[in-house]
N, C-alpha and C positions, 0 to 999 in steps of 0.2 A: 504493500499500500504506500503510495506517495503522499506524504503529509503536506498540510497547508504550508508549513514553514519551508519545506523543500520547493514547493511550487512557487512560493513568493520569491525565493532566491533566484529561481530560473526566470520568473517574470521580470525582475529588476534588471536583468541583463538585456531584456528585449523590449520592454515597455517603460516609458518614463515613470519613475516612481513605483514601477511594478503593477500599476493599475490603470484602467481606462477612464476613471472618473476619480478626482482627487480625494474626496472624503472617504472612499473605500480603503485608503491606506492606513487608517487608524493613527495618523500622525498626531491628531489632537488629543486622543485619549491614551496613546502609547500602546506598545505591544505589536504583535504580528497579526495581520488580518487573516481570517479563515477563508478558505475557498469552498464554495458550495458545489456539490456534485448532483444534488437532486432536491426537489421541493415538492411538497404535497400538502394541501390543506393549509394549516397554520404552522407547518413545520419545515425547517430547513435541515438537510442532512449534509454535513461537512465532509471534506476530503478525509478527515480523521475519523469519520464514522460517528461523530457526535450529532445528536438531534437537538435542535434549538427551536423553541417557540419564537416565532418571528413577528416583531412589531415594526418592522421597516416596510414589509409588504411591497418590495421592489420600489421603494420610496413613493408609494401611493397607489399604483395601478391595481394591485391585487386585492380589490375590495371583496371579491368572492373567494379569496384564498388562492393558493398555488395549484396549478394543474387541474382547475375546475373542469369536471367532465363535460359539461355543456359547451363551454368555450372550446375545449380541446376537440370535441366532435365537430363544431362549426368550422374550425381551422382545417381539420382533416377533410371535410367535405369540400371546402374551397380549394384545397391542395390537389384534389382530384382533377381540377380544371386548369391547373398551372399555378406558377408562383408570381408572375408579374407580366403585365401585358403591354404597358406603355400607351394604352388607349383607355378611353372611358370604360367603366364596367358597372353593372347593375348595382353592386354592393355600395357604390358611392352615393347612389340616389337614396337607398334605404337608410344609410347613415345620416345623410343630410335631413331626411324627413324626421328621423328620431331626434336629432339634436334640435331642430327647429320646434318640434312638438314639446320637448321637455325644458327648453330654455326660452321663455317668452320673448326676451329682448332680441333674439336672433331671428332675422328674416331671410338672410342668405348666409351660406357658410362656405369656406374654402378649406379643403383638407391639405395638410402639410405633413412633415415627417417628424417633428419634434416640437416641444414647447418653445425652445429657443427660436426655431424658425417661425413659429406663430407670433410671438412677441415682436420679433425683428420686422415681420411683415406688417403687423398692426401699427408700429411706429411709422414705418414708411408710408402706409396708407393714410394715417392721420396727417402727415405732412403734405402728402400729395393732394388730399381732399381739401385742406384748409389753405394751401399755399403759404404755410408758415414753417418756421424752422425749429423753434425751441420746444423741448418736452420737459415736463415736471415728473420726476420720480421721487421716491422716498427711501431714506436711509434704512437699510436692512431688508428692503423688498428685493427679491431675487427674481429676475425676469430672463434667465438664461444668459449665455455668454456672448451675445452680440456686443460689439464694441461700445456703443453709446449707452448700453444698459448695465455695464459692469462697474459703474462708479458707485462706491459705497453700497455694494450689493450684499445680499445675504447668502445663505447656504454655504457651500464649500469655500466661497471667497472669504467669509468671516472665519470659518473654522481654521483656515491657515493664516489668518491675520493679514490678508491681502484684499481688502475691500475695493481697491483700485488696481486693476490688472496692468502689468507691463504690456506694452504693445498697443495701447489705446492712444491714438494721436490726440494731442491737446485740442485740436480744433473740434474733434468729436465731443470732447468733454465740455467745451464751451457752449454747446447746444443743448446740454442736459443740465437742468437745474435740480439740484438734490436738496430736499427739505426733510425735516424730522416728521415722522409719522405722527398722527393725532394732534398736530398743531395747525388748526384751520387758519388762524391769524397769519401764519407765515405764508400760506398759499394766497391768502387775500392780498398780502403786501406785494407779492410777485405780480399778481394780476394788475394791481394798481400801478406798478412800475412799467411793465412791458406786456400787458395783456394782449395787445394787437399782434404779438409775435409768438403767442403760446399755441402751438398746434394741438397739444393735448396733455392729459394727465394719464399716467399709467401707474396702477398699484395693485397689490394683492389686497383685496378688501379685508381678508383676515391674513395678515403676514404669517406665513407658515414655514418660511425658510430662515427664521430667526427664533425658532421655538414655536410659539403660538400666541399671537397678540390680537386683541379685539379692539375695534374702533370705538372711540367715545361716542356717547349719544349725540346724534346730529352731525357727526363728522362726515360720513359718506354722503348724506343728503346735502351738506354744505358744499362738498366737492361737485356734486351734480349740479347744484344751483350756479356755482361759479362757472363751470364749463358752458352751461346753457346760456348764461348772461353774456359771455364773452365769445361765443362761437367756437369754442374748443372741443375737442373729442375726448370723452371720458372712456378710458380703457380699463376694464377689470381683467386682471390676469387671474383666471380661475383654473390654471393648469393643475394646481394642487387641490383646490376646493370644489371644482366643478364636478358634479355627480357624486361628491364625497360627503358634503355636509347636508345636501338635499338634492333632489333631482334637478332643480334649476340652479344649484349652487348658492353662494352667499347672496347674490343679487335677489333671488326669490325669497330667501330667508329674511333679508333685511328690507325688502320692498323698494329697492333702488334699481333704476333702469340705466345701465351704461349704453354708450353708443356702439362700442365694440367689446367683444369678449374673446380672450384666448383660452383654449382648452388643450388637454393632453391626457396623459396617465390613463385614466379609466376607459376613455373612448378607444383605446387600443387593445384593451383586454390582455395586456402583457406584451404586446407587440409595439414597435415604435410608431407613434402617431402624434400628430398635433392638429390643431384647427384654429381658425379665427372666423368669427361671425358677428353679425350685427345688423344695423339698419341697411336696407337694400340700397338706399341713396348713396351711402358711403361704400358699401361693398361693390357696387357697380363701377367704381373707379379702378378696380383691379383689372389687369389685362386678362383676356382679350377684349373685355367690354370697355375698359378705360385705360388711362395712360400710366398707372402704377404697375410696374412689372414685378411679377413673382412667378416662379415655375419650380417644378420638382419632378424628376423622372419617376420616383417611386411614390409620389403623392397619390393617395387613394388605392394603395396596394390592396389587392383583393384578400390576401390572408389577414392583413391588419384590419381591414374593414369587417370581415367576417367575425374576427375575434371581438372587436369593439361592439358590433351589433348585438352579439350574444350577451356581452357584459351589460349593456344598457337595457336589453329586454328583461334581464333578471332583476333590474331595479325599477321597472316601470310601475308595478302594482303598489309600490310604497311600503310593503310589509318588511322588506329588507332594511329600510331606514329605521323602522321601529325597533327591530332587533339590534341594529348597530347602535342606536342611541342608548338602548338598555345596557349593552356591553360597555359602552363608553362610560356611563354613570357608574357601573359596577367597578371598573378599574379606578376611576377617580376617587370613589369613596374608600376603596381599599388602601390606596396610597395616602389619602388624607387621614385615615385612621392611624396609620403607622407614623405619619408626620406628627399628629397630635400626641401620640404616645411617646415618641422620642424627643419631642421639643425641637427638632431640627428646623431651622428657618427655611420654609419651602412653600411653594404654591403650585397648583395643578390646574392650569387653564385647559378646558375640555369642551369640544362641541361635537356632538355625534360621535363618529369613530376616529376623531383626531384628538390628541392630547399631548402635553409635554410636562416636564417637571423642571421648574426653575428653583435653584437653591438660593433663595433670598426672601427677606421680609418685605421688601419694597414692591408694590404693585408694578408690573412690567407693562409699560405703555408705549415704549419705543426702543430703538436700537441701543441707546445709551443704557437704559435700564437692563436690557438683556445682556449687554456686554459686561455689566458690573455684577452679574450673578457669579456664584462660587464655582469656578472651573475645576479646581482640585477635588472638591466634593462630588461634582458630577462625574468626573473620571473615575473616582473610586466606586461610585454607584454603578456606572456602566460595567466595570470589570466584575463586580460582585454579581450582577445580574447575569453576565455572560458565563461566569463560572457555575452558576446554579441552573443554566440551561435556558435562559431567555435573552434573545438578541434585540436590543434597542439601538437606535441610531448612534453611531460613534462620534457624536458631536453635541454639545449642549445647545447648538443652534438649529438643530433638526427636529421636526415633529415626529411623533409616533402615530402609527396607523393600526386600526383594528379591522379585521375582515369577518365576514359571516362565518368563516371556518373556525374562528376562535371560540365558538360556543362550547359550553359544558366543561369538559376536563381541561382543555387548553387554557381557558380564561381563568378557571379556578386555580390552577397551578401557577399561572403568571402572577395572579394577585398575591399568592403566598410568597413568591420570589421577590416581588417588589417590596413587600413588607419586611421580609428577612433582610434584603439588602440595606434597607434604611436602618433597621435595628442593629446591624453589624457596624454601623458607622459611629 
């Protein structure tokens, strides 16, 4: 048997850092990353034959657990007809119909291949539609690794202490205005100064690449009002939260209608997919209908579409969300009970099947608060959970995810592990 450590040593000779996405390297928490050889339900099986209850869920897409039978059968059926066509295919239409049905703000949708591609295109589209240059984004909100969006980004950029990436030209940065999340006054000040040049605002309505932060009352509506007043495009990045917190995402839960929405994760059913959608008037500026160019050889790939359609169909009746909400509350209450018992300063923001654990007494409302949480204590907690057979994200800046496959024994055992890990500290 080849161990994870041996695989990692080989990988480091061939792949930068030994990984194909930085946070996987465990640099933030220390130690050697494990390699997964198989996944089923709520469980990962490592190259070392350890079984781990998984709360990363492929960083969000596995809302039905790993290797879901219905999704697997949908992919197998699509595979019988080929892997990629480079032409339109019927699955694309079914996917578009499902997204438009489930997300009321979306009138037209364009499929792409990743969340990064979706947000990159949304920014270009906002600029092309408004004929303006500047974009407002928020500290700690991660919108993929497109140049203009890596300024003070969340997710792995924060994990490695590099919120501003090398290789991003200064000119790109000048067109991106970065503000603290949850400070509506700061946004108002920018519009008062240069509102005529603001193409749009992009944000995660629930920032989930910096743990999990909720907007203050009235904040999202305030952004909506400012964009409407100034003719700017409001973009909700729901790559993480879309079809995760509810069928229609945060926008449906909060009752706010963005102009554009970016999606990913769940709509691929475990395969690489992204999408952007919104008002037909704006979407029709995309080529070939309009002057804003975007293209992708594998966009609308039939295997990815088949997997995503199956995943969304499993969510349509709403009962899955009731089950996921119940599991989320169960986890939060178990962790909170252990926090109360131990007296460790911590808080557990949770919505539906998303949650995180911040080691701090201070309510976390923005990136600065999240950055000031106790990193050493989180790292100790991470390794204790891993030692006891539960895998959580290897960074204090990443959110945890629950799937429908976590029901019964998996969730009960995980709750015991979370409590034991806290008591051991």
